C-alpha positions as CSV (number, residue, x, y, z in Angstrom):
1,V,197.1,5.2,-236.7
2,S,199.7,3.6,-234.9
3,M,201.5,5.5,-231.8
4,P,204.6,4.3,-230.6
5,E,205.3,4.8,-227.3
6,G,207.2,7.6,-226.1
7,A,207.8,11.4,-227.0
8,A,206.8,13.2,-230.0
9,Y,209.1,16.0,-231.0
10,W,208.9,18.4,-233.8
11,H,209.7,21.7,-234.9
12,C,211.1,24.0,-237.8
13,S,213.4,26.9,-238.0
14,Q,211.9,29.3,-234.5
15,G,209.5,26.8,-234.1
16,K,206.0,29.2,-234.3
17,D,204.6,28.9,-237.8
18,R,204.4,25.9,-239.5
19,T,205.5,24.1,-235.9
20,G,203.0,26.4,-234.8
21,L,199.7,24.8,-237.1
22,G,201.0,21.3,-236.8
23,A,200.5,22.5,-232.8
24,A,196.9,23.7,-233.8
25,F,195.8,20.4,-235.6
26,L,196.8,18.4,-233.0
27,L,195.0,20.5,-230.0
28,C,191.7,20.4,-232.4
29,A,192.4,16.3,-232.5
30,L,192.5,16.3,-228.9
31,G,189.3,18.6,-228.4
32,A,191.0,22.0,-227.8
33,D,188.6,25.1,-228.7
34,R,189.7,27.5,-230.7
35,D,190.5,30.0,-228.3
36,L,192.7,27.5,-226.6
37,I,194.5,27.1,-229.8
38,I,194.9,30.9,-230.4
39,E,196.2,31.3,-226.6
40,D,198.5,28.8,-227.1
41,F,200.1,29.6,-230.5
42,D,200.7,33.2,-228.6
43,I,202.8,31.8,-225.7
44,S,205.4,32.0,-228.3
45,N,205.9,35.4,-227.8
46,V,207.1,35.3,-224.3
47,Y,210.0,33.5,-225.6
48,Y,209.8,36.0,-229.0
49,R,209.4,39.2,-226.6
50,R,212.9,40.3,-226.2
51,D,214.6,39.8,-229.4
52,V,211.4,41.7,-230.5
53,E,211.6,44.5,-228.5
54,A,215.5,44.9,-229.2
55,L,214.8,44.5,-233.2
56,R,212.0,47.5,-232.3
57,S,214.4,49.8,-230.4
58,K,216.5,49.8,-234.0
59,I,213.7,50.5,-235.6
60,L,212.2,53.0,-234.0
61,E,215.9,54.9,-233.5
62,N,216.1,54.6,-237.1
63,G,212.5,56.5,-237.9
64,G,210.6,53.2,-238.5
65,T,207.0,53.0,-239.5
66,E,204.0,50.5,-237.7
67,D,204.3,48.8,-240.7
68,D,208.1,48.0,-240.1
69,F,207.0,47.0,-236.7
70,E,204.4,44.6,-238.1
71,A,207.1,43.1,-240.4
72,V,209.1,42.3,-236.7
73,D,206.4,41.1,-235.0
74,S,205.5,38.5,-237.9
75,F,209.4,37.5,-238.9
76,V,211.2,37.3,-235.4
77,G,207.9,37.1,-233.4
78,A,204.7,34.8,-233.5
79,S,202.3,36.7,-235.4
80,K,199.1,36.0,-233.7
81,K,197.3,38.0,-236.1
82,N,198.6,36.1,-239.1
83,F,197.8,32.8,-236.8
84,I,194.1,34.1,-236.8
85,D,193.9,34.8,-240.5
86,T,195.1,31.5,-241.4
87,L,192.5,29.9,-238.8
88,V,190.0,32.0,-241.1
89,S,191.6,30.8,-244.3
90,I,191.3,27.1,-243.1
91,D,187.4,27.7,-241.8
92,R,186.8,29.2,-245.7
93,I,188.2,27.0,-247.7
94,Y,188.2,23.4,-245.8
95,G,185.2,24.4,-243.3
96,G,187.2,24.9,-240.6
97,L,190.1,23.0,-238.3
98,K,188.0,19.6,-237.5
99,S,186.7,19.6,-241.3
100,Y,190.9,19.7,-242.0
101,V,192.2,17.8,-239.6
102,R,189.7,15.2,-240.5
103,N,189.5,15.2,-244.1
104,I,192.7,16.7,-245.3
105,L,194.6,15.0,-242.7
106,M,192.4,12.1,-242.4
107,L,191.9,11.6,-238.6
108,S,188.8,9.8,-238.0
109,E,187.1,9.7,-234.7
110,S,188.8,6.4,-233.5
111,D,192.7,8.4,-234.0
112,E,191.8,11.3,-232.1
113,Q,190.6,8.8,-229.3
114,I,194.2,7.4,-229.4
115,L,195.5,10.6,-229.2
116,R,193.4,11.6,-226.3
117,D,193.8,8.4,-224.4
118,K,197.7,8.9,-225.4
119,F,198.3,12.9,-224.5
120,L,195.1,14.2,-221.8
121,E,194.8,13.3,-218.5
């Protein structure tokens, strides 16, 4: 892997789903454990909380159900449940995040060391 100098920046429309998985893969390559990866993903909800709560209030006023709230949490917020379900699917299909990073993303141990040298203190 050739690592250019400077910062890396990537995003998607809300910065939580595709970007969240990208961050999970990077954190895994850096050596983070699963709990930290999930915690990092869930931090997104701090930034979405106001929008989620406002929409939940409108739904409640209009007789919404728990299913409606789950949809809001998934599409407006960052669904921790869906993220964990995705990790479970990666475990089942690919043998875990580390296996996915190694065998699908094709990062070797030396590639991971380059990332650790660049991004960790």
